[in-house]
Chimera marker file (.cmm) of the C-alpha trace (Angstrom):
<marker_set name="trace">
<marker id="1" x="0.170" y="-0.315" z="0.052" r="1" g="1" b="0" radius="0.5"/>
<marker id="2" x="1.738" y="3.456" z="-1.176" r="1" g="1" b="0" radius="0.5"/>
<marker id="3" x="-1.168" y="5.608" z="-1.070" r="1" g="1" b="0" radius="0.5"/>
<marker id="4" x="-0.421" y="8.890" z="0.524" r="1" g="1" b="0" radius="0.5"/>
<marker id="5" x="-4.156" y="10.617" z="-0.785" r="1" g="1" b="0" radius="0.5"/>
<marker id="6" x="-7.193" y="9.749" z="-3.024" r="1" g="1" b="0" radius="0.5"/>
<marker id="7" x="-6.456" y="9.676" z="-6.315" r="1" g="1" b="0" radius="0.5"/>
<marker id="8" x="-7.815" y="12.850" z="-7.822" r="1" g="1" b="0" radius="0.5"/>
<marker id="9" x="-11.608" y="12.553" z="-9.049" r="1" g="1" b="0" radius="0.5"/>
<marker id="10" x="-12.520" y="9.769" z="-6.430" r="1" g="1" b="0" radius="0.5"/>
<marker id="11" x="-14.761" y="10.695" z="-3.515" r="1" g="1" b="0" radius="0.5"/>
<marker id="12" x="-13.345" y="10.136" z="0.197" r="1" g="1" b="0" radius="0.5"/>
<marker id="13" x="-14.798" y="10.667" z="2.732" r="1" g="1" b="0" radius="0.5"/>
<marker id="14" x="-12.785" y="12.433" z="6.339" r="1" g="1" b="0" radius="0.5"/>
<marker id="15" x="-13.414" y="11.877" z="9.991" r="1" g="1" b="0" radius="0.5"/>
<marker id="16" x="-11.806" y="13.757" z="12.872" r="1" g="1" b="0" radius="0.5"/>
<marker id="17" x="-10.935" y="11.788" z="16.298" r="1" g="1" b="0" radius="0.5"/>
<marker id="18" x="-8.651" y="12.307" z="19.569" r="1" g="1" b="0" radius="0.5"/>
<marker id="19" x="-6.504" y="9.378" z="20.901" r="1" g="1" b="0" radius="0.5"/>
<marker id="20" x="-8.409" y="8.427" z="24.011" r="1" g="1" b="0" radius="0.5"/>
<marker id="21" x="-7.321" y="7.248" z="27.108" r="1" g="1" b="0" radius="0.5"/>
<marker id="22" x="-8.735" y="3.528" z="26.568" r="1" g="1" b="0" radius="0.5"/>
<marker id="23" x="-7.496" y="3.947" z="22.626" r="1" g="1" b="0" radius="0.5"/>
<marker id="24" x="-3.446" y="3.353" z="24.505" r="1" g="1" b="0" radius="0.5"/>
<marker id="25" x="-1.601" y="0.056" z="24.836" r="1" g="1" b="0" radius="0.5"/>
<marker id="26" x="0.840" y="-1.200" z="26.965" r="1" g="1" b="0" radius="0.5"/>
<marker id="27" x="3.299" y="0.502" z="25.053" r="1" g="1" b="0" radius="0.5"/>
<marker id="28" x="1.834" y="3.768" z="25.896" r="1" g="1" b="0" radius="0.5"/>
<marker id="29" x="0.542" y="4.672" z="21.850" r="1" g="1" b="0" radius="0.5"/>
<marker id="30" x="-2.731" y="4.019" z="20.141" r="1" g="1" b="0" radius="0.5"/>
<marker id="31" x="-3.362" y="-0.302" z="20.443" r="1" g="1" b="0" radius="0.5"/>
<marker id="32" x="-3.269" y="-1.863" z="16.975" r="1" g="1" b="0" radius="0.5"/>
<marker id="33" x="-6.703" y="-2.665" z="17.744" r="1" g="1" b="0" radius="0.5"/>
<marker id="34" x="-7.586" y="0.610" z="17.959" r="1" g="1" b="0" radius="0.5"/>
<marker id="35" x="-6.639" y="1.064" z="14.036" r="1" g="1" b="0" radius="0.5"/>
<marker id="36" x="-9.150" y="-1.662" z="12.906" r="1" g="1" b="0" radius="0.5"/>
<marker id="37" x="-11.986" y="0.117" z="14.569" r="1" g="1" b="0" radius="0.5"/>
<marker id="38" x="-11.283" y="3.232" z="13.180" r="1" g="1" b="0" radius="0.5"/>
<marker id="39" x="-11.053" y="2.132" z="10.008" r="1" g="1" b="0" radius="0.5"/>
<marker id="40" x="-14.719" y="1.020" z="10.003" r="1" g="1" b="0" radius="0.5"/>
<marker id="41" x="-15.792" y="3.777" z="12.291" r="1" g="1" b="0" radius="0.5"/>
<marker id="42" x="-14.477" y="6.001" z="9.256" r="1" g="1" b="0" radius="0.5"/>
<marker id="43" x="-15.923" y="3.655" z="6.490" r="1" g="1" b="0" radius="0.5"/>
<marker id="44" x="-19.089" y="3.754" z="8.427" r="1" g="1" b="0" radius="0.5"/>
<marker id="45" x="-19.722" y="6.882" z="8.515" r="1" g="1" b="0" radius="0.5"/>
<marker id="46" x="-19.265" y="7.621" z="4.902" r="1" g="1" b="0" radius="0.5"/>
<marker id="47" x="-22.064" y="4.989" z="3.846" r="1" g="1" b="0" radius="0.5"/>
<marker id="48" x="-24.006" y="6.693" z="6.413" r="1" g="1" b="0" radius="0.5"/>
<marker id="49" x="-22.953" y="10.178" z="4.482" r="1" g="1" b="0" radius="0.5"/>
<marker id="50" x="-23.920" y="9.122" z="0.777" r="1" g="1" b="0" radius="0.5"/>
<marker id="51" x="-27.596" y="8.086" z="2.256" r="1" g="1" b="0" radius="0.5"/>
<marker id="52" x="-26.410" y="4.410" z="3.029" r="1" g="1" b="0" radius="0.5"/>
<marker id="53" x="-27.006" y="3.845" z="6.612" r="1" g="1" b="0" radius="0.5"/>
<marker id="54" x="-27.499" y="1.071" z="8.407" r="1" g="1" b="0" radius="0.5"/>
<marker id="55" x="-31.372" y="0.763" z="7.967" r="1" g="1" b="0" radius="0.5"/>
<marker id="56" x="-31.183" y="1.398" z="5.081" r="1" g="1" b="0" radius="0.5"/>
<marker id="57" x="-29.328" y="-1.782" z="4.556" r="1" g="1" b="0" radius="0.5"/>
<marker id="58" x="-31.295" y="-3.618" z="6.305" r="1" g="1" b="0" radius="0.5"/>
<marker id="59" x="-34.206" y="-2.796" z="3.825" r="1" g="1" b="0" radius="0.5"/>
<marker id="60" x="-32.344" y="-3.843" z="0.925" r="1" g="1" b="0" radius="0.5"/>
<marker id="61" x="-31.775" y="-7.333" z="3.076" r="1" g="1" b="0" radius="0.5"/>
<marker id="62" x="-27.939" y="-7.105" z="2.282" r="1" g="1" b="0" radius="0.5"/>
<marker id="63" x="-24.550" y="-5.430" z="3.982" r="1" g="1" b="0" radius="0.5"/>
<marker id="64" x="-21.216" y="-4.860" z="3.529" r="1" g="1" b="0" radius="0.5"/>
<marker id="65" x="-18.983" y="-6.755" z="5.729" r="1" g="1" b="0" radius="0.5"/>
<marker id="66" x="-15.276" y="-7.104" z="6.292" r="1" g="1" b="0" radius="0.5"/>
<marker id="67" x="-13.283" y="-10.017" z="4.803" r="1" g="1" b="0" radius="0.5"/>
<marker id="68" x="-9.888" y="-9.067" z="5.348" r="1" g="1" b="0" radius="0.5"/>
<marker id="69" x="-8.096" y="-6.114" z="6.805" r="1" g="1" b="0" radius="0.5"/>
<marker id="70" x="-4.632" y="-4.673" z="5.656" r="1" g="1" b="0" radius="0.5"/>
<marker id="71" x="-3.258" y="-2.127" z="7.788" r="1" g="1" b="0" radius="0.5"/>
<marker id="72" x="0.515" y="-0.731" z="7.572" r="1" g="1" b="0" radius="0.5"/>
<marker id="73" x="1.382" y="0.895" z="10.760" r="1" g="1" b="0" radius="0.5"/>
<marker id="74" x="3.961" y="3.494" z="9.997" r="1" g="1" b="0" radius="0.5"/>
<marker id="75" x="4.153" y="5.988" z="13.294" r="1" g="1" b="0" radius="0.5"/>
<marker id="76" x="2.985" y="6.059" z="16.769" r="1" g="1" b="0" radius="0.5"/>
<marker id="77" x="0.020" y="7.935" z="17.954" r="1" g="1" b="0" radius="0.5"/>
<marker id="78" x="-0.221" y="9.421" z="21.697" r="1" g="1" b="0" radius="0.5"/>
<marker id="79" x="-3.278" y="9.827" z="24.111" r="1" g="1" b="0" radius="0.5"/>
<marker id="80" x="-4.262" y="12.791" z="23.195" r="1" g="1" b="0" radius="0.5"/>
<marker id="81" x="-3.560" y="13.614" z="19.758" r="1" g="1" b="0" radius="0.5"/>
<marker id="82" x="-6.271" y="14.212" z="16.761" r="1" g="1" b="0" radius="0.5"/>
<marker id="83" x="-5.924" y="12.322" z="13.658" r="1" g="1" b="0" radius="0.5"/>
<marker id="84" x="-8.154" y="12.532" z="10.315" r="1" g="1" b="0" radius="0.5"/>
<marker id="85" x="-9.521" y="9.178" z="9.289" r="1" g="1" b="0" radius="0.5"/>
<marker id="86" x="-9.371" y="9.732" z="4.863" r="1" g="1" b="0" radius="0.5"/>
<marker id="87" x="-11.421" y="6.814" z="2.989" r="1" g="1" b="0" radius="0.5"/>
<marker id="88" x="-12.617" y="5.950" z="-0.477" r="1" g="1" b="0" radius="0.5"/>
<marker id="89" x="-13.712" y="3.031" z="-2.589" r="1" g="1" b="0" radius="0.5"/>
<marker id="90" x="-10.558" y="1.498" z="-4.721" r="1" g="1" b="0" radius="0.5"/>
<marker id="91" x="-12.720" y="-1.301" z="-7.050" r="1" g="1" b="0" radius="0.5"/>
<marker id="92" x="-15.785" y="-2.770" z="-6.804" r="1" g="1" b="0" radius="0.5"/>
<marker id="93" x="-16.256" y="-6.476" z="-8.173" r="1" g="1" b="0" radius="0.5"/>
<marker id="94" x="-19.445" y="-8.112" z="-8.134" r="1" g="1" b="0" radius="0.5"/>
<marker id="95" x="-19.445" y="-9.016" z="-4.501" r="1" g="1" b="0" radius="0.5"/>
<marker id="96" x="-16.615" y="-7.516" z="-3.253" r="1" g="1" b="0" radius="0.5"/>
<marker id="97" x="-15.152" y="-4.353" z="-3.121" r="1" g="1" b="0" radius="0.5"/>
<marker id="98" x="-11.623" y="-2.371" z="-1.215" r="1" g="1" b="0" radius="0.5"/>
<marker id="99" x="-11.889" y="0.582" z="0.948" r="1" g="1" b="0" radius="0.5"/>
<marker id="100" x="-8.132" y="1.900" z="1.208" r="1" g="1" b="0" radius="0.5"/>
<marker id="101" x="-8.194" y="4.806" z="4.049" r="1" g="1" b="0" radius="0.5"/>
<marker id="102" x="-5.323" y="7.178" z="5.506" r="1" g="1" b="0" radius="0.5"/>
<marker id="103" x="-4.819" y="7.845" z="8.966" r="1" g="1" b="0" radius="0.5"/>
<marker id="104" x="-3.537" y="11.318" z="9.308" r="1" g="1" b="0" radius="0.5"/>
<marker id="105" x="-1.843" y="12.995" z="12.302" r="1" g="1" b="0" radius="0.5"/>
<marker id="106" x="-3.360" y="16.568" z="12.207" r="1" g="1" b="0" radius="0.5"/>
<marker id="107" x="-0.734" y="18.574" z="13.782" r="1" g="1" b="0" radius="0.5"/>
<marker id="108" x="2.248" y="17.814" z="11.291" r="1" g="1" b="0" radius="0.5"/>
<marker id="109" x="0.564" y="16.111" z="8.550" r="1" g="1" b="0" radius="0.5"/>
<marker id="110" x="2.474" y="13.264" z="8.497" r="1" g="1" b="0" radius="0.5"/>
<marker id="111" x="0.273" y="9.756" z="7.787" r="1" g="1" b="0" radius="0.5"/>
<marker id="112" x="0.179" y="6.992" z="10.551" r="1" g="1" b="0" radius="0.5"/>
<marker id="113" x="-1.071" y="4.060" z="9.304" r="1" g="1" b="0" radius="0.5"/>
<marker id="114" x="-2.805" y="2.823" z="5.785" r="1" g="1" b="0" radius="0.5"/>
<marker id="115" x="-5.404" y="0.075" z="5.683" r="1" g="1" b="0" radius="0.5"/>
<marker id="116" x="-7.248" y="-1.470" z="3.075" r="1" g="1" b="0" radius="0.5"/>
<marker id="117" x="-10.148" y="-3.370" z="3.664" r="1" g="1" b="0" radius="0.5"/>
<marker id="118" x="-11.778" y="-5.933" z="1.409" r="1" g="1" b="0" radius="0.5"/>
<marker id="119" x="-15.297" y="-6.085" z="2.095" r="1" g="1" b="0" radius="0.5"/>
<marker id="120" x="-18.048" y="-8.560" z="0.978" r="1" g="1" b="0" radius="0.5"/>
<marker id="121" x="-21.891" y="-8.046" z="-0.186" r="1" g="1" b="0" radius="0.5"/>
<marker id="122" x="-23.673" y="-10.338" z="2.170" r="1" g="1" b="0" radius="0.5"/>
<marker id="123" x="-27.587" y="-11.026" z="2.337" r="1" g="1" b="0" radius="0.5"/>
<marker id="124" x="-29.257" y="-10.837" z="5.622" r="1" g="1" b="0" radius="0.5"/>
<marker id="125" x="-31.446" y="-14.085" z="4.837" r="1" g="1" b="0" radius="0.5"/>
<marker id="126" x="-28.980" y="-16.452" z="3.553" r="1" g="1" b="0" radius="0.5"/>
<marker id="127" x="-25.313" y="-15.363" z="4.439" r="1" g="1" b="0" radius="0.5"/>
<marker id="128" x="-24.490" y="-15.638" z="1.218" r="1" g="1" b="0" radius="0.5"/>
<marker id="129" x="-22.510" y="-13.074" z="-1.298" r="1" g="1" b="0" radius="0.5"/>
<marker id="130" x="-24.884" y="-11.434" z="-3.641" r="1" g="1" b="0" radius="0.5"/>
<marker id="131" x="-24.056" y="-8.537" z="-6.279" r="1" g="1" b="0" radius="0.5"/>
<marker id="132" x="-23.436" y="-4.975" z="-5.040" r="1" g="1" b="0" radius="0.5"/>
<marker id="133" x="-26.487" y="-2.936" z="-6.349" r="1" g="1" b="0" radius="0.5"/>
<marker id="134" x="-25.555" y="0.017" z="-8.990" r="1" g="1" b="0" radius="0.5"/>
<marker id="135" x="-27.290" y="2.103" z="-7.055" r="1" g="1" b="0" radius="0.5"/>
<marker id="136" x="-24.922" y="1.382" z="-4.158" r="1" g="1" b="0" radius="0.5"/>
<marker id="137" x="-21.905" y="2.621" z="-6.145" r="1" g="1" b="0" radius="0.5"/>
<marker id="138" x="-23.661" y="5.435" z="-7.657" r="1" g="1" b="0" radius="0.5"/>
<marker id="139" x="-24.097" y="6.910" z="-4.403" r="1" g="1" b="0" radius="0.5"/>
<marker id="140" x="-20.180" y="6.614" z="-3.168" r="1" g="1" b="0" radius="0.5"/>
<marker id="141" x="-19.296" y="8.088" z="-6.930" r="1" g="1" b="0" radius="0.5"/>
<marker id="142" x="-16.345" y="6.560" z="-8.305" r="1" g="1" b="0" radius="0.5"/>
<marker id="143" x="-14.091" y="4.242" z="-7.621" r="1" g="1" b="0" radius="0.5"/>
<marker id="144" x="-10.364" y="4.645" z="-7.877" r="1" g="1" b="0" radius="0.5"/>
<marker id="145" x="-10.274" y="1.579" z="-10.653" r="1" g="1" b="0" radius="0.5"/>
<marker id="146" x="-13.123" y="3.394" z="-12.001" r="1" g="1" b="0" radius="0.5"/>
<marker id="147" x="-11.641" y="6.431" z="-12.483" r="1" g="1" b="0" radius="0.5"/>
<marker id="148" x="-8.124" y="5.433" z="-13.816" r="1" g="1" b="0" radius="0.5"/>
<marker id="149" x="-9.684" y="2.979" z="-16.714" r="1" g="1" b="0" radius="0.5"/>
<marker id="150" x="-11.474" y="6.399" z="-17.576" r="1" g="1" b="0" radius="0.5"/>
<marker id="151" x="-8.440" y="8.550" z="-17.600" r="1" g="1" b="0" radius="0.5"/>
<marker id="152" x="-6.296" y="5.475" z="-19.571" r="1" g="1" b="0" radius="0.5"/>
<link id1="1" id2="2" r="1" g="1" b="0" radius="0.2"/>
<link id1="2" id2="3" r="1" g="1" b="0" radius="0.2"/>
<link id1="3" id2="4" r="1" g="1" b="0" radius="0.2"/>
<link id1="4" id2="5" r="1" g="1" b="0" radius="0.2"/>
<link id1="5" id2="6" r="1" g="1" b="0" radius="0.2"/>
<link id1="6" id2="7" r="1" g="1" b="0" radius="0.2"/>
<link id1="7" id2="8" r="1" g="1" b="0" radius="0.2"/>
<link id1="8" id2="9" r="1" g="1" b="0" radius="0.2"/>
<link id1="9" id2="10" r="1" g="1" b="0" radius="0.2"/>
<link id1="10" id2="11" r="1" g="1" b="0" radius="0.2"/>
<link id1="11" id2="12" r="1" g="1" b="0" radius="0.2"/>
<link id1="12" id2="13" r="1" g="1" b="0" radius="0.2"/>
<link id1="13" id2="14" r="1" g="1" b="0" radius="0.2"/>
<link id1="14" id2="15" r="1" g="1" b="0" radius="0.2"/>
<link id1="15" id2="16" r="1" g="1" b="0" radius="0.2"/>
<link id1="16" id2="17" r="1" g="1" b="0" radius="0.2"/>
<link id1="17" id2="18" r="1" g="1" b="0" radius="0.2"/>
<link id1="18" id2="19" r="1" g="1" b="0" radius="0.2"/>
<link id1="19" id2="20" r="1" g="1" b="0" radius="0.2"/>
<link id1="20" id2="21" r="1" g="1" b="0" radius="0.2"/>
<link id1="21" id2="22" r="1" g="1" b="0" radius="0.2"/>
<link id1="22" id2="23" r="1" g="1" b="0" radius="0.2"/>
<link id1="23" id2="24" r="1" g="1" b="0" radius="0.2"/>
<link id1="24" id2="25" r="1" g="1" b="0" radius="0.2"/>
<link id1="25" id2="26" r="1" g="1" b="0" radius="0.2"/>
<link id1="26" id2="27" r="1" g="1" b="0" radius="0.2"/>
<link id1="27" id2="28" r="1" g="1" b="0" radius="0.2"/>
<link id1="28" id2="29" r="1" g="1" b="0" radius="0.2"/>
<link id1="29" id2="30" r="1" g="1" b="0" radius="0.2"/>
<link id1="30" id2="31" r="1" g="1" b="0" radius="0.2"/>
<link id1="31" id2="32" r="1" g="1" b="0" radius="0.2"/>
<link id1="32" id2="33" r="1" g="1" b="0" radius="0.2"/>
<link id1="33" id2="34" r="1" g="1" b="0" radius="0.2"/>
<link id1="34" id2="35" r="1" g="1" b="0" radius="0.2"/>
<link id1="35" id2="36" r="1" g="1" b="0" radius="0.2"/>
<link id1="36" id2="37" r="1" g="1" b="0" radius="0.2"/>
<link id1="37" id2="38" r="1" g="1" b="0" radius="0.2"/>
<link id1="38" id2="39" r="1" g="1" b="0" radius="0.2"/>
<link id1="39" id2="40" r="1" g="1" b="0" radius="0.2"/>
<link id1="40" id2="41" r="1" g="1" b="0" radius="0.2"/>
<link id1="41" id2="42" r="1" g="1" b="0" radius="0.2"/>
<link id1="42" id2="43" r="1" g="1" b="0" radius="0.2"/>
<link id1="43" id2="44" r="1" g="1" b="0" radius="0.2"/>
<link id1="44" id2="45" r="1" g="1" b="0" radius="0.2"/>
<link id1="45" id2="46" r="1" g="1" b="0" radius="0.2"/>
<link id1="46" id2="47" r="1" g="1" b="0" radius="0.2"/>
<link id1="47" id2="48" r="1" g="1" b="0" radius="0.2"/>
<link id1="48" id2="49" r="1" g="1" b="0" radius="0.2"/>
<link id1="49" id2="50" r="1" g="1" b="0" radius="0.2"/>
<link id1="50" id2="51" r="1" g="1" b="0" radius="0.2"/>
<link id1="51" id2="52" r="1" g="1" b="0" radius="0.2"/>
<link id1="52" id2="53" r="1" g="1" b="0" radius="0.2"/>
<link id1="53" id2="54" r="1" g="1" b="0" radius="0.2"/>
<link id1="54" id2="55" r="1" g="1" b="0" radius="0.2"/>
<link id1="55" id2="56" r="1" g="1" b="0" radius="0.2"/>
<link id1="56" id2="57" r="1" g="1" b="0" radius="0.2"/>
<link id1="57" id2="58" r="1" g="1" b="0" radius="0.2"/>
<link id1="58" id2="59" r="1" g="1" b="0" radius="0.2"/>
<link id1="59" id2="60" r="1" g="1" b="0" radius="0.2"/>
<link id1="60" id2="61" r="1" g="1" b="0" radius="0.2"/>
<link id1="61" id2="62" r="1" g="1" b="0" radius="0.2"/>
<link id1="62" id2="63" r="1" g="1" b="0" radius="0.2"/>
<link id1="63" id2="64" r="1" g="1" b="0" radius="0.2"/>
<link id1="64" id2="65" r="1" g="1" b="0" radius="0.2"/>
<link id1="65" id2="66" r="1" g="1" b="0" radius="0.2"/>
<link id1="66" id2="67" r="1" g="1" b="0" radius="0.2"/>
<link id1="67" id2="68" r="1" g="1" b="0" radius="0.2"/>
<link id1="68" id2="69" r="1" g="1" b="0" radius="0.2"/>
<link id1="69" id2="70" r="1" g="1" b="0" radius="0.2"/>
<link id1="70" id2="71" r="1" g="1" b="0" radius="0.2"/>
<link id1="71" id2="72" r="1" g="1" b="0" radius="0.2"/>
<link id1="72" id2="73" r="1" g="1" b="0" radius="0.2"/>
<link id1="73" id2="74" r="1" g="1" b="0" radius="0.2"/>
<link id1="74" id2="75" r="1" g="1" b="0" radius="0.2"/>
<link id1="75" id2="76" r="1" g="1" b="0" radius="0.2"/>
<link id1="76" id2="77" r="1" g="1" b="0" radius="0.2"/>
<link id1="77" id2="78" r="1" g="1" b="0" radius="0.2"/>
<link id1="78" id2="79" r="1" g="1" b="0" radius="0.2"/>
<link id1="79" id2="80" r="1" g="1" b="0" radius="0.2"/>
<link id1="80" id2="81" r="1" g="1" b="0" radius="0.2"/>
<link id1="81" id2="82" r="1" g="1" b="0" radius="0.2"/>
<link id1="82" id2="83" r="1" g="1" b="0" radius="0.2"/>
<link id1="83" id2="84" r="1" g="1" b="0" radius="0.2"/>
<link id1="84" id2="85" r="1" g="1" b="0" radius="0.2"/>
<link id1="85" id2="86" r="1" g="1" b="0" radius="0.2"/>
<link id1="86" id2="87" r="1" g="1" b="0" radius="0.2"/>
<link id1="87" id2="88" r="1" g="1" b="0" radius="0.2"/>
<link id1="88" id2="89" r="1" g="1" b="0" radius="0.2"/>
<link id1="89" id2="90" r="1" g="1" b="0" radius="0.2"/>
<link id1="90" id2="91" r="1" g="1" b="0" radius="0.2"/>
<link id1="91" id2="92" r="1" g="1" b="0" radius="0.2"/>
<link id1="92" id2="93" r="1" g="1" b="0" radius="0.2"/>
<link id1="93" id2="94" r="1" g="1" b="0" radius="0.2"/>
<link id1="94" id2="95" r="1" g="1" b="0" radius="0.2"/>
<link id1="95" id2="96" r="1" g="1" b="0" radius="0.2"/>
<link id1="96" id2="97" r="1" g="1" b="0" radius="0.2"/>
<link id1="97" id2="98" r="1" g="1" b="0" radius="0.2"/>
<link id1="98" id2="99" r="1" g="1" b="0" radius="0.2"/>
<link id1="99" id2="100" r="1" g="1" b="0" radius="0.2"/>
<link id1="100" id2="101" r="1" g="1" b="0" radius="0.2"/>
<link id1="101" id2="102" r="1" g="1" b="0" radius="0.2"/>
<link id1="102" id2="103" r="1" g="1" b="0" radius="0.2"/>
<link id1="103" id2="104" r="1" g="1" b="0" radius="0.2"/>
<link id1="104" id2="105" r="1" g="1" b="0" radius="0.2"/>
<link id1="105" id2="106" r="1" g="1" b="0" radius="0.2"/>
<link id1="106" id2="107" r="1" g="1" b="0" radius="0.2"/>
<link id1="107" id2="108" r="1" g="1" b="0" radius="0.2"/>
<link id1="108" id2="109" r="1" g="1" b="0" radius="0.2"/>
<link id1="109" id2="110" r="1" g="1" b="0" radius="0.2"/>
<link id1="110" id2="111" r="1" g="1" b="0" radius="0.2"/>
<link id1="111" id2="112" r="1" g="1" b="0" radius="0.2"/>
<link id1="112" id2="113" r="1" g="1" b="0" radius="0.2"/>
<link id1="113" id2="114" r="1" g="1" b="0" radius="0.2"/>
<link id1="114" id2="115" r="1" g="1" b="0" radius="0.2"/>
<link id1="115" id2="116" r="1" g="1" b="0" radius="0.2"/>
<link id1="116" id2="117" r="1" g="1" b="0" radius="0.2"/>
<link id1="117" id2="118" r="1" g="1" b="0" radius="0.2"/>
<link id1="118" id2="119" r="1" g="1" b="0" radius="0.2"/>
<link id1="119" id2="120" r="1" g="1" b="0" radius="0.2"/>
<link id1="120" id2="121" r="1" g="1" b="0" radius="0.2"/>
<link id1="121" id2="122" r="1" g="1" b="0" radius="0.2"/>
<link id1="122" id2="123" r="1" g="1" b="0" radius="0.2"/>
<link id1="123" id2="124" r="1" g="1" b="0" radius="0.2"/>
<link id1="124" id2="125" r="1" g="1" b="0" radius="0.2"/>
<link id1="125" id2="126" r="1" g="1" b="0" radius="0.2"/>
<link id1="126" id2="127" r="1" g="1" b="0" radius="0.2"/>
<link id1="127" id2="128" r="1" g="1" b="0" radius="0.2"/>
<link id1="128" id2="129" r="1" g="1" b="0" radius="0.2"/>
<link id1="129" id2="130" r="1" g="1" b="0" radius="0.2"/>
<link id1="130" id2="131" r="1" g="1" b="0" radius="0.2"/>
<link id1="131" id2="132" r="1" g="1" b="0" radius="0.2"/>
<link id1="132" id2="133" r="1" g="1" b="0" radius="0.2"/>
<link id1="133" id2="134" r="1" g="1" b="0" radius="0.2"/>
<link id1="134" id2="135" r="1" g="1" b="0" radius="0.2"/>
<link id1="135" id2="136" r="1" g="1" b="0" radius="0.2"/>
<link id1="136" id2="137" r="1" g="1" b="0" radius="0.2"/>
<link id1="137" id2="138" r="1" g="1" b="0" radius="0.2"/>
<link id1="138" id2="139" r="1" g="1" b="0" radius="0.2"/>
<link id1="139" id2="140" r="1" g="1" b="0" radius="0.2"/>
<link id1="140" id2="141" r="1" g="1" b="0" radius="0.2"/>
<link id1="141" id2="142" r="1" g="1" b="0" radius="0.2"/>
<link id1="142" id2="143" r="1" g="1" b="0" radius="0.2"/>
<link id1="143" id2="144" r="1" g="1" b="0" radius="0.2"/>
<link id1="144" id2="145" r="1" g="1" b="0" radius="0.2"/>
<link id1="145" id2="146" r="1" g="1" b="0" radius="0.2"/>
<link id1="146" id2="147" r="1" g="1" b="0" radius="0.2"/>
<link id1="147" id2="148" r="1" g="1" b="0" radius="0.2"/>
<link id1="148" id2="149" r="1" g="1" b="0" radius="0.2"/>
<link id1="149" id2="150" r="1" g="1" b="0" radius="0.2"/>
<link id1="150" id2="151" r="1" g="1" b="0" radius="0.2"/>
<link id1="151" id2="152" r="1" g="1" b="0" radius="0.2"/>
</marker_set>
């Protein structure tokens, strides 16, 4: 993962958080588990911001679930530090999508972590993967792969 910002033309969503005392591990920095929570938090906020909150997924009968998280930890975050979580859709394919997330420290703009999360769209009733509807893709706007293919 080498992303340092969303590609030009790709819609993104950002949320600011502050590292709380409960986020700190025995090494005096933010726990690895907290980064996973932050990645999910900004993804959920992004979805709600484009009109796809949990209630709307429920009504549709399907929801995105995480299949895999990959996180590169670059620099530590300490208690009280503010970070910006920035996320965007890297690609869509059938029943899956990949979302990229950057964690940027506010005080100096340094990237402290990068994440790639593979999501599967799953039917509530059957528990099986289901094709991602076009109206969801349209709501999020073009993925990085869409933009790259349109400029190639």
